[in-house]
C-alpha positions in Angstrom: -99.9 72.1 180.4 -99.3 70.8 176.9 -99.3 74.0 174.9 -96.4 74.8 172.6 -94.6 77.8 171.2 -94.5 78.3 167.4 -91.5 79.7 165.7 -91.1 81.0 162.2 -87.8 79.9 160.5 -86.3 82.0 157.8 -83.0 80.7 156.6 -81.2 79.6 159.8 -82.9 82.1 162.1 -86.0 81.3 164.2 -88.3 83.9 165.6 -91.1 83.4 168.1 -94.5 83.8 166.6 -96.9 82.8 169.4 -96.7 81.2 172.8 -99.2 78.9 174.5 -100.6 77.5 171.2 -103.3 74.9 171.8 -104.2 74.1 168.2 -102.9 74.4 164.7 -105.4 74.1 161.8 -104.6 74.1 158.1 -106.8 76.7 156.4 -105.4 76.5 152.9 -102.4 75.2 151.0 -99.4 76.5 153.0 -101.4 78.5 155.6 -102.2 77.6 159.2 -104.4 79.1 161.8 -102.8 79.1 165.3 -105.2 79.1 168.2 -103.9 80.2 171.6 -104.9 79.0 175.0 -106.8 82.2 175.8 -108.5 82.5 172.4 -105.9 84.3 170.4 -105.8 83.6 166.7 -103.2 84.1 164.1 -102.7 83.0 160.5 -99.3 82.1 159.4 -97.9 80.9 156.0 -95.2 78.3 155.6 -94.5 74.6 155.9 -94.2 72.7 159.1 -90.5 71.9 159.6 -90.4 70.3 163.0 -92.8 69.3 165.8 -91.1 68.6 169.1 -93.8 67.5 171.5 -91.4 66.9 174.4 -89.9 70.4 174.0 -93.3 72.1 173.3 -91.8 73.7 170.2 -93.2 73.8 166.6 -91.1 75.3 163.8 -92.8 76.5 160.6 -90.4 77.3 157.7 -91.2 80.4 155.8 -91.7 79.9 152.1 -90.4 83.3 151.2 
């Protein structure tokens, strides 16, 4: 499987937001819609900081 986990980074800390993310869609400036493998949906605000395809990890940096 090729799904990834999305983490939100605030300062130096990362917290898991969603696992098994199959798609990330920009919905507006600084906001993304995460779509899970089983149809879960979540909107998150921030900026993409890192995409590690081999590690199946995506980090979104909080703008707060």
